[in-house]
C-alpha positions in Angstrom: 163.1 114.5 31.8 160.9 112.0 30.2 159.7 110.9 33.7 159.1 114.6 35.1 157.1 115.5 32.0 154.8 112.1 32.7 154.5 113.4 36.0 153.0 116.8 35.2 150.8 115.3 32.4 149.1 113.5 35.0 148.7 116.6 36.9 147.7 118.2 34.4 145.0 115.9 33.6 143.7 116.0 37.1 143.7 119.9 37.0 141.4 119.6 33.7 139.1 117.0 35.7 138.9 119.3 38.7 137.9 122.6 36.4 134.1 120.9 36.1 133.3 122.2 39.6 134.7 125.0 42.3 134.3 127.2 45.0 135.5 127.6 48.9 133.7 129.9 51.5 137.2 131.0 52.8 138.7 134.1 52.8 142.2 132.9 51.4 144.8 134.2 49.3 145.5 132.4 46.2 148.7 130.8 46.7 151.4 129.8 44.2 151.7 125.8 43.8 154.8 125.4 45.8 153.6 127.2 48.8 150.2 125.5 48.7 152.3 121.9 48.3 154.3 123.2 51.5 151.1 124.3 53.7 150.0 127.5 52.2 152.0 130.1 54.0 155.6 129.4 53.8 157.2 132.3 55.3 160.8 131.7 55.4 161.1 130.1 52.2 161.0 131.5 48.4 158.6 131.0 45.7 158.7 133.7 43.5 156.1 136.6 43.6 154.2 134.6 46.1 156.3 136.5 48.8 154.3 139.8 47.4 151.4 139.0 49.8 153.5 136.8 52.2 156.9 138.0 53.4 158.1 140.3 50.7 161.7 140.1 52.0 162.0 136.5 50.4 161.6 137.3 46.6 165.5 138.8 46.6 166.6 135.1 47.5 166.0 134.0 43.8 168.7 136.9 43.3 167.6 136.7 39.5 165.1 138.6 37.2 162.7 136.7 35.5 158.5 136.3 34.6 155.9 134.2 36.7 152.5 133.1 35.8 150.4 130.8 38.3 146.4 129.7 37.8 144.6 128.0 40.6 141.1 126.3 40.8 139.1 126.4 43.8 136.8 123.2 44.5 134.3 123.2 47.3 131.2 122.4 48.7 129.3 123.5 51.9 126.6 121.5 53.8 124.5 122.8 55.9 121.6 120.6 58.1 119.2 122.6 60.0 117.4 121.8 63.1 114.5 119.9 61.2 117.4 117.3 59.6 116.7 119.1 56.0 120.0 118.8 54.3 121.3 121.7 51.8 124.5 121.6 49.8 126.0 124.0 47.9 126.8 124.2 44.0 130.5 123.7 42.7 130.8 126.3 40.3 133.9 126.8 38.4 136.1 129.4 40.2 139.4 130.4 38.8 142.1 132.8 39.5 145.2 133.7 37.9 147.9 136.1 38.1 151.7 136.7 37.4 154.5 139.2 36.9 157.7 140.3 36.5 160.9 140.4 39.2 164.3 141.8 38.6 167.6 141.9 41.0 169.6 145.0 40.2 172.2 144.0 42.6 172.9 141.0 45.0 171.6 143.5 47.8 168.6 145.4 46.0 165.6 143.3 43.9 162.1 144.6 42.8 158.9 143.4 41.7 155.5 144.4 39.5 152.8 141.6 39.7 149.0 141.1 39.6 147.2 138.5 42.1 144.1 137.4 43.5 144.3 139.1 47.3 141.5 136.9 48.6 138.5 134.9 46.8 135.4 133.9 48.8 132.6 131.9 46.8 129.7 130.1 48.4 126.5 129.1 46.4 123.4 127.2 47.2 120.6 125.5 45.3 117.3 127.2 47.4 113.7 125.7 46.6 111.0 126.6 49.0 107.4 125.4 49.3 105.4 128.5 50.8 101.9 127.3 52.1 98.6 128.6 53.8 95.2 127.3 54.5 94.0 127.3 51.0 97.3 127.9 48.8 100.5 126.9 48.4 103.6 128.0 46.0 106.9 126.6 45.0 109.8 128.9 44.5 113.3 128.4 43.2 116.1 131.0 43.9 119.8 132.3 43.8 121.3 132.3 46.9 125.1 132.9 46.5 128.0 135.3 47.8 130.7 135.8 46.2 133.8 138.2 47.3 136.8 139.0 45.6 139.9 141.4 45.8 142.4 141.5 42.9 145.8 143.2 44.1 148.3 145.2 41.8 151.7 145.3 43.6 154.9 146.8 43.3 157.5 145.2 45.7 161.0 145.9 46.7 163.4 143.8 49.3 167.1 144.8 50.3 169.6 142.7 51.8 172.0 143.3 54.6 173.9 140.5 55.3 171.8 137.8 56.9 169.4 139.6 57.1 166.9 140.9 54.2 164.0 143.3 54.6 160.8 143.9 52.1 157.7 145.7 51.5 155.0 145.4 49.1 152.4 148.1 48.4 148.9 147.0 47.1 146.3 148.7 44.7 142.9 146.5 45.5 139.9 146.2 43.5 137.2 144.5 45.5 133.9 143.3 44.1 130.8 141.8 45.7 127.9 139.8 44.0 125.2 138.5 46.4 121.8 137.0 46.1 119.4 135.5 48.5 115.5 135.1 48.8 113.6 137.4 50.9 109.9 136.3 52.0 107.1 138.6 51.5 105.0 139.0 54.9 102.3 140.8 52.9 101.7 137.3 50.5 99.2 136.4 53.7 97.1 139.7 52.7 96.9 138.7 48.7 99.7 141.3 47.5 102.5 139.9 45.6 104.4 136.6 45.8 105.3 134.3 48.5 109.1 135.3 48.0 111.4 137.5 46.0 115.2 137.4 44.8 117.4 140.0 46.3 120.5 140.7 44.4 123.7 143.0 45.3 126.4 144.1 43.0 129.3 146.3 44.0 132.6 147.3 43.7 135.2 149.8 45.1 138.8 150.0 45.5 141.4 150.5 48.2 145.1 150.3 49.2 147.6 148.2 51.3 150.7 147.1 52.3 152.7 144.1 53.4 156.4 144.4 55.5 158.6 141.1 55.9 161.9 140.3 57.1 164.0 137.2 57.2 167.2 136.2 58.9 169.4 133.3 57.6 171.2 132.3 61.0 173.2 129.7 59.1 173.2 127.4 56.1 170.7 125.3 57.4 168.0 127.6 59.7 166.1 130.6 58.2 163.5 132.5 59.8 160.7 134.7 58.4 158.2 137.1 59.7 155.8 139.2 57.8 152.7 141.5 58.6 149.8 142.5 56.0 147.8 145.8 57.0 144.1 145.5 56.8 142.2 147.9 54.8 138.9 149.2 54.2 136.9 149.8 51.1 134.2 151.9 50.4 132.0 150.0 47.7 128.8 151.3 45.3 126.6 149.7 43.1 123.0 148.3 42.8 120.5 146.3 44.3 117.5 144.8 42.8 114.3 142.9 43.7 110.7 142.9 42.4 109.5 143.1 45.9 108.8 146.6 46.3 107.7 147.0 42.6 105.1 144.6 42.8 103.7 145.6 46.5 104.4 149.2 46.9 104.8 150.2 43.2 108.2 151.7 43.5 111.7 151.0 41.6 112.9 147.4 41.3 116.4 148.8 41.6 118.0 151.1 44.0 121.6 152.8 44.5 123.7 150.8 47.1 126.7 151.6 49.2 128.4 149.7 51.9 132.0 149.6 53.3 134.0 146.1 53.7 137.1 145.6 55.9 139.6 143.0 55.8 141.9 142.7 59.0 145.5 143.0 59.6 147.4 139.3 59.8 150.6 138.4 61.4 152.6 135.6 60.4 155.9 133.7 60.8 158.0 130.9 59.4 161.4 128.8 59.7 163.0 126.4 57.6 165.2 123.6 58.6 167.7 122.1 55.8 167.9 118.7 57.2 170.3 117.4 54.4 171.3 118.7 50.8 167.9 117.0 49.6 165.6 117.2 52.6 163.7 120.6 54.0 161.0 120.9 56.8 159.5 124.2 57.2 157.0 125.3 60.1 154.6 128.5 59.6 152.3 130.2 61.7 149.6 132.9 61.0 147.1 134.9 62.9 144.2 136.7 61.7 142.8 139.5 63.5 139.1 139.5 62.3 137.6 140.7 65.7 138.8 144.3 65.1 137.0 144.6 61.9 133.3 146.1 61.8 131.0 143.7 63.8 128.1 144.3 60.7 128.3 144.8 57.1 125.8 147.5 56.8 124.2 148.3 53.4 122.3 151.9 52.7 119.9 152.1 49.9 119.3 155.8 48.4 115.5 154.6 48.9 113.9 155.1 52.2 111.3 152.5 51.6 113.8 150.0 50.7 115.7 150.7 53.9 112.8 150.8 56.1 111.6 147.3 54.7 114.8 145.7 54.8 116.1 146.2 58.2 114.8 143.0 59.9 115.9 139.7 59.7 114.0 137.3 57.2 112.4 134.3 59.1 113.2 132.0 55.8 116.9 132.7 55.7 117.7 134.2 58.9 119.3 137.3 57.0 119.1 140.7 57.7 119.0 142.1 54.2 120.3 145.8 55.3 123.2 144.5 57.4 125.2 141.1 57.8 126.4 139.9 61.2 130.3 139.9 61.0 130.4 139.0 64.7 133.9 137.5 63.6 136.7 136.4 66.2 140.6 136.2 66.0 141.8 133.2 64.0 144.9 131.0 63.4 146.6 129.0 60.9 149.3 126.6 61.5 151.0 124.3 59.4 154.1 121.9 58.2 155.7 121.1 54.8 158.5 118.8 53.5 160.3 119.1 50.4 162.5 116.1 49.3 164.6 116.7 46.0 166.3 114.3 43.6 168.3 115.8 40.9 166.0 118.6 39.3 162.8 117.6 40.7 161.1 118.4 43.8 158.6 116.5 45.9 156.4 118.2 48.5 153.6 117.5 51.1 152.2 119.5 53.6 149.8 120.0 56.2 147.7 122.9 57.5 145.0 123.5 60.3 142.8 126.7 59.2 140.7 128.1 61.9 137.1 129.8 61.0 136.9 133.0 62.2 132.9 132.5 62.2 130.9 132.5 65.5 127.6 131.4 66.1 126.2 135.0 65.2 127.6 135.1 62.0 126.7 131.6 60.7 124.2 131.3 57.8 124.3 130.3 53.9 126.1 133.3 53.4 129.1 132.6 55.7 129.1 128.8 56.4 133.0 128.6 56.8 134.1 126.2 59.4 137.7 124.8 60.7 139.5 123.0 58.3 142.5 120.4 57.6 144.4 120.7 54.6 146.6 118.1 53.2 148.6 118.9 50.0 150.6 117.0 47.4 152.9 118.9 44.9 155.9 118.3 42.4 158.5 120.6 41.1 160.8 120.7 38.1 163.6 123.1 37.3 166.1 123.1 34.7 168.6 126.0 33.8 165.9 128.8 33.3 162.2 127.2 33.6 160.7 126.2 36.8 157.4 124.5 36.8 155.2 123.6 40.0 152.1 121.8 40.4 150.1 120.6 43.4 146.4 119.3 44.5 145.7 120.2 48.0 142.7 118.9 49.9 140.8 120.2 52.6 138.2 118.3 54.9 136.1 120.6 57.3 135.1 119.9 60.7 131.6 119.8 61.6 130.2 122.7 63.5 126.8 122.6 65.7 125.5 125.9 65.9 123.2 126.7 68.6 119.6 128.0 68.4 120.3 130.5 71.3 123.3 132.1 69.4 122.4 132.3 65.7 119.8 133.2 63.2 120.2 130.3 61.1 120.9 127.4 63.4 122.1 123.6 62.9 125.0 122.0 61.4 127.9 123.3 59.0 130.3 121.3 57.3 132.4 121.6 54.1 135.5 119.9 51.7 137.2 121.7 49.1 140.3 120.6 46.6 142.6 123.1 45.3 144.9 122.2 42.2 147.5 125.0 41.1 150.4 125.4 38.4 153.2 128.1 38.5 155.4 128.8 35.6 158.4 130.9 36.2 161.1 131.4 33.3 164.5 133.0 34.7 165.9 135.6 31.9 
């Protein structure tokens, strides 16, 4: 017990250190610690309420009742080097998410759960300073440049066991938020109107619904399979846009009402667990994301015709069209392996995952800079009669991607790195 306490003290110290900076440009579901340590998918294994957004048939294997809490911090940095060899590095802001819920086995065959968790969490935040020059003058401006998209899910889940087969379903009520800011250059600055550049800011939110389906097959004591699908969903977003651009050069309002629709894709996944011995388990998992089936552009509609007309072109400074963001995504996949070794009531875990970015050359810019990533994770678990504690630190290093001038509004080389520490507490009643 003392040894386990020492291990967790070290992990908590590491977690506290990591919280100094965070953020990751990846549409990832917030994983519980055990799942994250075993590759971040773990579709044939049980990790409490992680299964709600994964394979909902799996939480029935707990065959108990209890409560659960988790917290995860995302620490990421993106890099961009343009065609002139100018290097940009993103900020590292705190990016916590947390959740939890209750689960209850009404019988050996039927289980249910109510939970709250982060369905996806996307953030990138860049320092951006630009020197505007003409033959007679120059001006230096600093801008906010970030893109934050999150969805929180309140979920109800049910699982039913039929001999060796278990089926499950989760229904989700999503709250989606977007906070985006970026610079916009002023083409009329050379004519003596206004400043050289202005800040654009969008703040929107909305609600949506979706579901998960899952099934598992316990073939024998050593082998279990799991399958899942999570539905795509569209969210109608409403909010406001603000900038001083039109107030200063056209004498109209500095704010406008804003509408948009954001879409998430269907995903399909599967996994298998091999129990190699009483102390050793191996899991393999794969997920496929249908990003190519969603909208090709993320369109924004302003209630002011001047705003709509003047924001419909690509800005030469940032490569961003303020009235529609390119989302020419392609289908992507994640594949991973995990190993768990148990000594008494302590579990040691490690995992690897390859995560493919959905970005194409047409969608790359500082708002959407994600690249392919290799993930490596190390975790630790402790369980006594009623209490389960899991902790993990996962590290991702991105594969540099050279985006061509012909295919992108912002060509250059993109890369990234990220660290995710997480802790899960579960108490069986």
